Each structure stands twice: as structure tokens, then as C-alpha cells.
N, C-alpha and C positions, 0 to 999 in steps of 0.2 A: 445532546444538541442534535437538532434535525436540520439539514440543509437541503436546498433544491439544486439539482444539477440539470443541465440541458441535455436532452437526448439528441441522437443524430438527426431525428426528424423535427427538432425544434420544440419539442414538448418538454415538460418537466417531470422529474421523478424525485421522490423523497428519499434521502439517505439518513439512516439513523446512525449517527456517529457513536452512540453509546455501545454499539456492537463492535466497535473498532478496537484496535490494539495500539498501545503506546510504542514509542521507539524501544523502550526497555523490553517490552514483551516480544516485540519482533526480533530484537537482538538475541534474546534467549533462545527463540525457536531456531534462528539461523546459525547460532553459535559464533556470533561476531560481536563487536562492540557497538554501543549506541551510536558513536561517532560514524562508524561504518554504515549504519542504517540511515543516519541523516545524509551522509554523502550519496547514498543510493537514491534517496528520495530527491535530493537537490539536483541530481543528474537526470532526474525523471525516468529512471529505469523501473520504478514501481509506482503504481497509481496510489496517491495518498491525498489527504485533506489537511489543510493547515487552518487552524482556528487560533488566531493570534500567533503565538510562538509554538503552540502545541501541534505536533504531527500525529495524525491518526491514520491507521492502515486497516482497511476492512479485510476479514479473513479470506474472502474470494480474491481480493487483489494480491494478497500475499501468496496464495496458491498459484495464481497466474504467473507471478514473478518467479517462483520456484520452478515452475514448468519451463520457463525460458532458460533456466540454467542447465537443463538436462542436455547431456552429450550423448548422442546416439553412437552405438558401436558401428564402426565401418566394416563392411564385408569385403 
């Protein structure tokens, strides 16, 4: 599936959802349950796409989410 999303400047960009991952795949990568992934998506902590009841997460959005989890060492 390919969908159009609006850019900050009001233009459109194409997103190929075939390159995305299911909640099951994301759960395996994060080491959590699919329910946890759905909760993370529902709370809008990770950018995702919904096609009907299907949730799709693009690899770069998963990487961005993982980077938000990083805890820096205090000096």
C-alpha cells in the first residue's frame, strides 16, 4: 500500500507501507508483546500508520522511537 502524507510545507510525500513492519515484527525487535506495541502506538509515542485495523511502523520511525528511549549517563 502506498499512501500520501502531508509535509510541514503543505506538500505531499509518498510512503510505501510495504516497507513497514507489523506489530508482531516490532514486538520481536523490542522484546515486548504485541499488546505493548499497540499501546505505544495508541499513545502516539511512535510514528505509525493505520490501514483499517492494521498498524504499520516504518524502520526509520522505529529507529527514532528507540533513540527516544536512550538514557544518557549523568556526569
